[in-house]
Every structure is written in C-alpha cells, then in structure tokens.
ZALOSE-55020 format. One record per atom (N, C-alpha, C): x, y, z. Coordinates in steps of 0.001 Angstrom, whole numbers, plus 500000, padded with zeros to 6 digits. Last residue first. Example, Ala and Ser with C-alpha at 12.3 -4.5 7.8 and 13.67 -1.06 7.14 Angstrom:
512850497750507080
513670498940507140
512900500030507870
513190494310507800
512300495500507800
513200496700507800
//
This chain:
934593865925842044
933648867212840747
933495867888842255
934099863353842703
935394864180842876
935348864846841955
932193861643842783
932775862068843529
933743862955843519
931751862274839562
930345862022840757
931827862995841620
933360860444838748
933615861162838088
932775862781839006
932861857825840038
934247858928840617
934305859331840020
930628856165839132
930578857388840564
931368857733840693
931325853577837870
931095854741837348
930110855880838039
932859853253840511
933463853294838576
932509853726838390
932232852858842830
933044853601842570
933222853499841083
930650850286843136
929912850792841236
930671852108841687
932178848535843947
932532847921842502
931637849329841921
930393847652846696
931536849053845900
932620848505844595
927193847097845582
928563846839846175
929797847772845799
926392847026849580
925736847339848573
927304847011848069
926032847447852554
925971846384852345
925457846069850804
926423849764854122
925147849248853498
924803848555853158
929331849459853599
928568849388855182
927572849369855291
930012849295851406
930210848661851997
929642848872852984
929021852988850851
928652851159850255
928566849782850469
930962853562852724
929395853397852923
928713853055851667
933491852627851325
933594852344852778
931374852638852860
932871854465849026
933336852527848644
932839852603850278
933132857545849651
931671856281848807
931890854690849260
935446856968851105
934521857512851813
932887857027851000
937697856577848859
937367855490850198
935974855658850876
936993859171847248
936254857660846347
935962856630848057
937785860842849353
936447860596848570
935953859721847833
941140859864849476
939400860026850663
938407860267849764
942715859751848427
941814858119847653
941345858882848680
943861861845848662
944624861912847081
943054860729847050
945594861471851368
944029862541850821
944083862323849261
945871859299850752
945310859297852072
944449860171851430
948737860114849523
947946859374848956
946581859580849357
949809862321850990
949525862313849064
948657862225849038
950446860445853250
950203861535853248
949595862127852250
952697858869851716
951145858702852029
950411859567852624
954784860465851252
953689859735850874
953135858783851045
955373860927854330
955006862532852640
954196862039851354
956740858665855088
955311859472855261
954151860987854544
958097857083855103
957266857082853756
956132858349854491
959816857108857810
960747857837856265
959457858285854954
957687857470860662
957573857794858989
958727857913857662
959529859449863017
958722859206862016
958654858683860744
961915858963865516
961048858029864575
960204857970864595
962875861907866426
962953860744865558
962067859462866217
961105864993865998
960780864085866774
961528862798866145
960744867228864757
961932867742865077
962873866137866361
958180868020864176
958769868726865736
959709868754866232
958601866775862296
958130868504861153
958388868999862888
959592863767862873
958777863914862453
958960866285862543
962766862330861049
962022863580862049
960860863841862211
963054858456860886
963132860125860587
962550861283861074
962874856329861370
964093856588861608
964513858057861513
960496853715860621
960460854792861690
962137855763861588
960496851223859310
960974852391858515
960213853422859194
960265849257861543
960850849137860524
961361850420859881
957416849686862011
957373850581863020
959294850345861904
954590850714859317
955986849696859645
957033850351860799
952221853477859438
952938852266858345
954292851208859469
950849854740861855
952728855249861427
953229854187860883
948362854293860712
949048853420861521
950094853800862397
947203855205858320
948218854524858967
948861854075859553
943931855896859421
944307854433858100
946399854264857412
944673856950861192
943491856028861073
944010854829860544
945917859187860498
946140858096861456
945368856497861615
944993861526859367
944631860451858956
945698858652859468
945733863252860405
943496863000860151
943632862135860265
947903863420863181
946956863542861984
945792863108861245
949041864091865570
948172865060864855
947045864467863717
949698861435865647
949143861360866383
948006862912866321
952578862294864059
951676861228863455
949847861380864464
953431863712865082
952845864512864364
951771863484863384
954363862660867754
953716863365867993
952913864148866496
954922859025867212
955844860994866915
954390862281866870
954429856207868322
954188857307867399
954115858548868056
954074854453870510
956433855458869771
955095855657868830
952037853122870612
952735853536872220
954078854850871482
952765851163868513
951583852343868751
951450853586869958
954565850112868963
954490850199867329
952767851460867553
954302848441870674
955655849885870831
954830850728869528
953145846687870720
952588847563871622
952739848833870885
954990844770869861
953506844749869333
953179846376869690
956774844773872216
957534844948870657
955644845354869636
955524843746873635
956238844617874253
956358845819872466
954664841329873900
953789842121873441
954051843326873615
957413839698873289
956264840265872467
956179841227872459
958167840020876405
958677840689875604
957590841082873693
956543838666877536
956190840358877949
956919840876876254
954470836840875704
954919836326876107
955067838261876134
953228835266873276
952004835716873886
953024836491875751
954975833482872065
954223835429870548
953269835654871934
955926832516874004
956469833099872965
955769834442871838
953809831100874329
955072831612874919
955488832283874886
953127829495872116
952154829908872560
953013831231873204
955391827996871948
955393828852870467
954467829594871081
957798827292874351
956422827462873777
955906828672872738
961380826557874499
959592827558875268
958636827240873622
962784825301873219
962701825115874994
962438825686875578
962281824581870943
962815823156871788
963026823384872759
961930826996869398
960169825955870502
960525825150870323
963380829504871971
963884828495870302
962218827018870537
963291833550871980
964208832623871954
963640831329871065
962291835623870290
961841835244871511
962347834219872235
964905838814868823
965050836757869703
964053836681870699
965787840751868637
964620841047869054
963711839221868957
968048841238869221
967627841986870023
966171841509869728
969561839780866974
969263839225867729
968977839549868463
967034839900864469
968101840461864666
968065839799866033
964865840082862458
965608839194862328
966853839607862404
962526842008861558
962671842153862796
964266840687863183
961121841586859787
962175842556859190
963095843084859988
959422839234860570
959841838808859597
961423839982859031
959336839506864091
959081839958863294
959900839387861938
960773838306866302
958784839218866750
958516839398865508
961807834998865759
962125835945865504
960391837086865692
962910831806867043
961970832306866647
962421834188867118
964963829258866144
964161830191866616
963383831116866174
964378826637863979
963735826641865060
963899828325866680
965779826550862353
966622825775863431
965540825825864846
965263828065860539
965082826709860561
965814825615861233
963474830599862118
964147830051861640
964262828592861316
960157831892862468
960678831368862169
962339830865861596
958236835260862901
959161834537861336
959691833093862469
955111836301863471
956619836244863710
957129835262862612
952507838687863806
953013837968863191
955028837779863472
951360840206866343
951045838518865856
951662837946864718
953053842382866054
953024841416867390
952705840369867225
951105845921866518
951923844281865624
951846843027866625
948740848101866311
949297847354866341
950752846387865683
947020848762863219
947318849413865030
948413849174865567
947744848306860479
946932848065860951
947603848711862583
949126848415858346
948794849686858424
947796849108859371
951655846365858174
952002847463858002
950525848756858773
949797844040858449
950675843973859808
950658845979859500
946822843544856627
947954843560856059
949031844499857571
943793843396857112
944910842547856785
946586842500856731
942713845404859308
943226845800857113
944029844009856077
940328845039860551
941449845245860286
941861845304859037
937351848050860063
937956846066860558
939333846278860168
936477850618859776
937143849764860562
937245848593861366
936844851725857315
935494850122857643
935871850666859064
939039852116857143
937509853455856599
937024853041856669
940651849617857192
940706850520857567
939452851885857236
939343848791854091
939092847886855126
939427849204856591
941154850922852066
939085850519852315
939120849734853697
943551849410852560
943060851091853036
941485850744853301
943536847052851982
943916847286853832
943007848628853283
943123847795849339
941688846606849492
942077847015851126
945338848338848204
943562849429848098
942801848332849670
947430846737848672
947408848443849163
945502849197849766
946265843835847328
946119844368848827
946174845973849035
944011844676844819
945176845494845884
945396845436846401
942324842123842617
942920843221843986
943717843293843970
940156843544840165
942186843652840143
942652843466841618
938037843156840155
938325842365839453
939642842424839337
936449845313842447
936009844072841901
936773843182840866
937767847839839574
937262847975841342
937059846568840977
939532848602837497
939320847135838187
938640847520839101
938967851370836224
938499850384835487
938306849086836229
938952853700838872
938521853797837463
937686852474836717
940813852382840380
939529853025840365
938526853044839315
943336851798839050
942057850975839935
940682851601840066
943852854445838438
944135853974837340
942467852759837739
944361855069840769
943341856086839819
942691855757838693
946425854001842213
945186853942842410
943992854470841062
948113854574840479
948117853183840530
946619853511840343
948968857245841094
948682856997840331
947895855225839670
949116857082843753
948385857290843502
947235857312842091
951745855088843398
950316855021844881
948955855562843835
953303857452842763
953323855548842105
952503855534842469
953498859032844588
953224860013843247
952855858008842884
954324858021847446
953194858988846703
952835858791845484
956601857321845744
955835856840846976
954298857365846964
958329859440845681
958325859005844977
957064856482844867
957566861084848607
957240861383846973
958073860721845988
959850858356850372
958075859280850466
957765860176848534
962530856845847836
961985858512849124
960003858732848596
963112853912848138
962613854814847358
962259855983847925
966312851794847832
964882852284848186
965142853441847561
969082851040846078
967352850282845867
966529851216846061
970839851984847690
970797852901846388
969339852107846068
970076852472851165
970497851836850157
970126853096848855
970877855695853478
969695854589852409
970012853358851894
972640854402855648
971973855704854524
971774854415853568
972354854575859436
972635853565858232
972409854988857424
972677854126863027
973398854942862351
973853853961860790
970111852746864634
971085852631864732
971182853867863011
967360852937865417
967961854352865322
969533854276864958
965875850397863516
965929851781864776
966611852903864537
968337848942862217
966784849498861898
966963850366863088
970330847753859186
970484848539860037
968164848956860871
972224845317856874
971255846308857207
971245846441859282
975692846945856370
974509846071857221
973934846448856818
978531847472855521
976903847218854045
975864846314854760
980016849209856525
980125847968857213
979477847046855832
978898851113857635
979714851446856761
980725850113856001
974919849903857116
975708850610857935
977567850705856549
971495850903855829
972313850059856014
974050850427856888
967767849807855225
969300851553854973
970527850157855537
965416850036852971
966612850132854191
967675849989853849
962531850489851187
963171850752852409
963939850471853376
960931848666849304
962149849084849383
962625849692850453
957200848581849144
958560849702849428
959642849199848937
955378846316848052
956196846445848893
957323847546848852
952271845076846558
954162845578846271
954248845718847844
950162842015845312
950994843062846398
952147843759846597
947266841346843481
948318841981843081
949098842528845111
945594838933841672
945512839269842811
947196840140843354
945399838631839417
943898839438840171
944283839707840711
947242838765836464
947590838419837492
945980839131837864
947621838413833235
946784838331833810
946260838093835435
950095839462832435
950642838140833638
948562837690834520
949062841641831081
949935840887830079
950114839858831314
947706842874831910
947274842816831597
948147841609830800
948815843464835793
946933843526835161
947262842871833075
950989843469835591
950170842640835665
949211841962835652
951003845973833564
952533844541833280
951606843104833925
950167848240834632
949055847456833163
950117846332833544
951682849310837001
950135848248836959
950110847638836093
954290849076835392
954396848909835984
952832848024836238
953191851542833708
953453850061833046
953801849338834326
952170853521835764
952126852302834824
952018851236834248
954381853400837632
953352852857837815
952458852712836685
957683853910837289
956630853569836135
955619852851836358
959799854567839118
959294855686838487
958471855116836986
959157852499840293
959084853187841354
957901854149840048
961416850968838681
960293851099838910
958938851457839975
963798851969840888
963450851549838512
961910851792839085
964047851570843081
964276852839842424
964252853056841831
960826849401843334
961978850543843957
962665851203843150
958886847091844491
959153848707844447
960399849505844331
958584844154844106
958872844429845063
958837846233844477
955037841786844354
956054843306843713
956845844249844966
953815839281844165
954180839723845342
955279840646844560
950277838140843249
952104838519842724
952241839515843918
948830835039843559
949250835811843464
949872836700843138
947229831169842221
948656832266842721
947985834076842777
946086828381842472
945898829701842854
947103829620843117
946368826218839557
947164826615840920
946558827820841268
945909824919836919
944892825946837954
945380825876839570
948356824486835586
946980822974837151
946490824242837172
948245826821834069
947939825657833417
947753824303834188
949451828543835509
948012829190835760
947838827498834615
951724827102836742
950721827043837869
949863827836837142
953498827285834261
952832826243834634
951787826338835880
953532830253833888
952753829385832914
952474828201833236
955004830847836393
953946831370836476
952690830649835105
957562829205835534
957108829488836696
956021829260837117
957616831513832828
957579829685832571
957358829446834401
958833833500834413
957327833394833641
957360832096833530
961578832360835950
959475833180836788
958769833052835553
962596832527833604
961983830793834397
961299831930835260
962712834885832579
962447834252831992
961779833290832477
963601836309834917
962140837201834814
961862835706833503
966240837066836441
965761834935836397
963703835822835494
968611838080836766
967915837654834824
967356836480835916
968462839030838929
969738838029838842
968680837388837459
967083841993839706
967051839854840726
967105838623839880
967781843676839154
967974843321840321
968021841912841206
966362843290837039
967871844872836879
968226844261838684
965175841972835796
965778841383835824
967154843034836575
962630843572836138
963331842771837078
964210842331836832
962678846067834105
963243846088835943
963031844750836414
962742844374832024
963494845016831922
963573845188833498
960296842498832110
961214842194832341
963196843185832177
957844844040834619
958043843673833428
959618843867833099
957851842932838096
957193843597836926
957866842994835866
959067841577839962
958896843213840433
957997843780839375
958017838528842043
958343839205840229
958152841203840284
956907836201844097
957355837430843606
958545837548841978
954171834307844367
955228834654842910
955593836223843790
952223832278846178
952475833857846239
954181834082845003
949985829803846190
951576830390845926
951346832318845685
947573827948847795
948510829719847488
950096829554847319
947426825097847903
947815825393848127
948069826887847261
946200822296847444
945043823874847503
945817824652848164
946499819529846860
946221820379848405
946103821616848662
946958819458844053
945909818846844099
945635818662846030
948103822123843689
946216822270843476
946288820787844377
950885821082843790
950332822700844669
948748822389844134
951076819114843053
951011818955844108
950434819920844877
951665820161840665
950661819167840511
949975818914842576
953458821556841027
951589822129840175
950771821366840575
955762820542840822
955095821123841952
953762821139841961
955115818824838683
956014817757839508
954860818660840401
956853820965837104
954501820643836446
954446819743837905
958243823650838700
957781821941838001
956590821682837340
960066825898839975
958693825710840112
958732824610839158
961949827896840740
962514825888840062
960306825486840344
961540830599840407
961831829915839833
961843827548839608
959186831482841539
959059831107840993
960119830574839754
959922832324844622
961041833223843403
960102832342842262
957419831855847011
958591831390846061
958625832368845126
955388831028849034
956402832706848606
957535832044848235
953045829321850117
953830829080850623
954369831196848997
950270828473852446
950577828781850900
951862829040851018
947586826497854126
948609826481853025
949195827752852307
944679825457855441
945768825740854592
947539826470854839
942796823229857395
944269823708857571
944332824287855896
940567823108860414
940953823499858473
942070824450858897
940840820941863000
941351822262862564
941212822171860784
941105818351864436
939522818810863698
939629820042863195
943634817616864741
942435817890865793
941576818419864743
946333817496863457
945075818627862971
943864818814864451
948429816491863765
947955817351864624
947050818155864762
948382815129861481
948616814063862236
948198815186864048
947902816841858901
946904816318859728
946662814949861138
950197818178860027
949093818346860264
948079817946860152
952161816398858964
952788816107860293
950634817060860226
951426815399856339
951349814455857433
951582814459858286
952204817843855294
951598818181855364
950767816538855384
955291817056856025
954367818138856759
953304818139856351
955711815290854023
955351815070855140
955524816350856524
955931816947851587
954311816115851583
955277815612853386
958515818642851959
956397819342852472
954885818078852203
959831816784851530
959968818057853310
958237818286853015
959344815738848880
959475815028850314
959202816137851246
959564818294847425
958460817949847611
958663816909848583
962052820875848208
961751819554848555
960373818719848708
963271822953850058
963339822170850769
962861820941849935
963686824776847911
965273824519848290
965224822941848699
961212826619848063
961206824647847460
962546824758847643
962194828848849890
961710827242850006
961280826285849704
964618830303849739
963828830267848674
962996829005849319
964181833518851972
965146832280851131
963765832039849992
961454831643852558
962470831705852727
962669833462853169
958133830181853859
958970831268852907
959778831488852978
954963829386854314
956142829062854156
956929829893853485
952925829738856798
952951829893855652
954940830136855510
949588827935857148
950770827816857277
951059828481856740
946282828913859068
947599828932858123
948264829008858040
943842827088860415
944926827408861012
945718828218859465
940334827461861953
941397827539861015
942761828042861643
939020828273864811
939425826388864088
940358825773862987
941960829113867111
940503829870865394
941142828736865252
943685830027868282
942532829934869352
941058830436868585
947203827938868041
945665829297867581
944598828746868187
949203826847869360
948857827654869944
947132829062869109
948746824295868005
947690823935869308
947601825597869592
949700824644865990
948169823894865631
947105824199867416
952096824795867199
951478825840865622
950030825926865864
952585822710867545
952711824196868840
951744824825868375
953273820895865865
952223820702867097
951825821976867241
955361821785863557
953860822095863130
952457821645864597
957256821978865712
957317822887864742
955073823255865107
957913819349866075
956849820365867151
957210821785867315
958180819092863303
956964817750863689
956456818827865090
960876820375862489
959216820582861325
957881819965862896
961694819307864556
961964820934864745
960718820466863639
962797816667863265
962257816769864457
961854818523864669
963525817239861157
962939816099860833
961963816494862495
965139820616860621
964951819064860748
963956818991860983
965285822918857770
964908822301858282
964667820463858466
968482823424856016
966999822209855944
966710822275857566
971138823980856188
970186824553856788
969012824137856506
974102822446857196
972995822299856407
971647823767857140
977177824625857967
975616823407858524
974631823741857411
978926826610857570
979042825153856815
977755824136857090
977081828908858584
977641829127857358
977947827599856238
975971829102861374
976759828113861030
976903827923859203
974781832023861726
974279830395862171
975680830571861085
974127834814861060
973954833593862481
973632833254862947
974410834460857878
975815834544859461
975609835078861515
972289834589856752
973562833210857393
974216833436858563
970618836964856269
971377836677857462
971186835180858202
972044838323853988
972948838021854696
972154837109857214
969209837838852648
970438837054852975
971175837206853384
967277839607853805
967393838393854302
968593837710854201
967087841758851972
967547841925853240
968202840173854121
967927842459848325
967483841157849304
967913841181850865
968880844081846462
967741844021847696
967199843296849181
969782841664844130
970832842727845069
969999843491846000
969219838341844717
968851839139844217
969140840459845509
970454835624844583
970759837001844972
970822837836844447
968588832391844446
968363834006843626
969637834350844277
968221830480845850
969586830061844579
969376831452843514
969149830408849123
968279831089847987
969446830522846894
968492830688853103
968844829516851357
968406830387850607
967861831861855377
968489833031854251
968458831576852961
965699828980856055
966634830227856446
967068830724855300
964507826862855460
965948826832854577
966773828109855516
962056827404856256
962640825864856533
964244825686855921
960596829866857844
962035829820857499
962923828270857409
957592830384858295
957935830015858407
959759829179857576
955849833073860339
956439832593858786
957607831543858402
953171832999862185
954017832118861819
955035832160860335
950512834355863888
951036833843862099
952797833930862725
947589834345865871
948868834298865822
949429833352864022
945005835909865470
945261834683865601
946808834788865051
943348837805868147
943769837769867051
944367836457866617
944218839215871043
942696838400870525
943571837501869044
946270840628870876
946835839661871401
945680838386871467
944504842708869794
945639842527869176
946521841053869554
942041843664869948
942226843330871480
944743842464870089
939399843523867581
940224843157868034
941332843718868330
937245844875864593
938571844821865448
938611843768866894
936206841880862318
935578842449863693
936837843063864163
934610840675859554
936065840788860152
935381841459861192
932988839111858321
932576839358859076
933854839659860787
933151840689855268
932030841032856032
932024840559857791
935931841180854051
934790839946854862
933904840712855357
935806843422850667
936412842883852800
935279841772853061
935101842321848554
936569842763848917
937206842709850047
//
C-alpha cells in the first residue's frame, strides 16, 4: 500500500507536477457541478482552444528539464483531453522521446470516458498510459449531474478492460451520492471491478452572479456541495467496509493517504500534505496557475513562452502560495491532535470560522475529525505493521480485537 522508499522532504525539493490542459476548459459534457467550464471566460472564446505545437514542445522541453528525478510524469487533464485527438498525443510522445535525456517518462490522462474507442485503447495500451475515468457511482447518481453520460462511460471502461489498459476511477462526492456511501463503494468494487478508487468532495461557492469564488470572497455553497457532517459519515461508512474486507485488494486513495500520514511519509494527495505548491495547472496557451483549483487571475504565475516553468514553480509567488497552507492554519487546527493527518486539508475549503471565531477554518473540519477519530485504532495498528515490514492486510482478521 505504501512505498517504503518515500521520505519526508522539503516542499520545494519534491518533484514538481503540472496538470496540463491541452484544450483548456473545452468539454463535450457540461456537468452541473463543474468548476472549470467557466475558465473559458478568461480567454477569447472564439479562439481555438487546442494547444499549439509550439506551446506543446516548449512545455515538454521545459517540464522534463525542470524535474529533479530520473522519472517524469505527464498529467493530461481538461476539460476533456481526448478532444485533442490521437495525433496530438502521438506528437507529444515523440517530443517526450526527443527531450527525455535518459529519463523514464510516464503518462496519465483524466477523461470523462465518453470518447474512448478501440483506437484510443490500443494507443493507451501500447504507450502504457494510466487512464483516470470520471464516474460518480451507479447510473442514477452519475446521470443526475453528468449529462446522462453513464452508458457511454461504462462502454469506455469496458473497452479499457478489453484492451487490458490500467485505469482508476475518480468519483465526485456530491449532495446525492454522499447519502449512500455503501451503495457507492460497492458499485465500484462489485459492479465495475474497480481496484483503484479516488473520490473528492464537492465544496464550491458561487457569488450572486453564479461565478465561483475562493478565499474570503463573498459566496454561498452550491446546491451540489456537501456538509461536513455528511463527509464524515460517508468516510466512516466506507472505511468500515474496506477495513473489514478489502485491504490490499481495493486501493482507496483517501485511506492510503491517511495511512501514509500515520506512518510519517508523504501522503500522495496534496489536500492532506503539510504544504502545497508543487502541483500547478497549465492552460492551453501556456498560462501557468498555482493549482487546478486556483485558476483565477490572482494566481497566474506567468506563461511558459516568457517565463520558465522552473522559475515560476520555484519563484516567490508559488513558494508563498505553497507555504500559506501551513502558515495560515487557524488556532483550532494548530491545537488539533490530528493536525498531522489533515494539515488543514485543501486551502480552497478554508472559508469557515473556527471555534475561536477565526476565519479560514476548513468547511469539512468536523467531518474529518470524526473520520480520524474513527479510524485511529485501525491506523495505529496498520502503521505499526507497515513500519515493522509486515503486511497491513492483517488488520482484517484482527479488526474486532482492535476495536474492543
């Protein structure tokens, strides 16, 4: 479950990542909760949103040169990145080989799954792509907000399985599926035979004009967002199912990240890390932003045609952004016994008041607190097993004793 070679490090000595958006916010769907569709308003909406060959080559060259490791991971995102077409990615791979310089290069791509074809699957398999598929659970949950695309997504997953393409599921937890955690989880495990699952809660605010806001800007929660109480109940219910039956067989990113923090190694998920800032987002025209969730003008770092990725990612603005996660914790966070496990979670969710009346507390705090208290005995056991070099899956046969 955990990589024993992972070591704690300075936030600016870790590998840097850029979530590349080669078609910007363009998508063949218009999901009701999507926070990224509105980013098109920052650009000339009559222009072609496909990344040019020149920008792509500049990115590939700079991105590889910026890495401090012999392994390089390219992350293709959107919008819907399959809208680029196969030729775009074939050219991207040729550029990766041109500038690899002996480094090992991997690619992962996040897609809504509706455009996957046999041809795409052959390409993914031949080039060892990891494919992330967005699906929000059973049909009645998925179709509620994702443009009734369930059948097309499942067809895409079936094709990935047919061609033996490695894939994982990325599910958004919204105000509907959050109320049915076991139905949600068992769907991925039993119906999709999914073995790698990540899910993320919807916590979004909009202003009176319907535009998304961050930080201390005035706004109200969207109707698709979830409450802290719902999040805690959801996590605890799924954890109980997982820890009794599926440890070592079903890999749930949230639980793996929690265990990593319990063991004192990097969690592999930025929201639970002590600092952020090592993972940026780049738009189709080369604009680099501090984070995928902070694609707002005030978080624009520059453009790779005039500034290097290295100078922007290690510059003062991005360093301040990354360290602010730790430096701006509320008093309640600093006093919490589970700060090591949560680290205040994602800064985009810090718009509540803490128990002392301080602004900037995480909206999901109470839910996380319930979750960490609930899983602590099992995490203590699994961490001890892992640190001793034993199999953490033994937690399943000992779970009743652990919770006595």
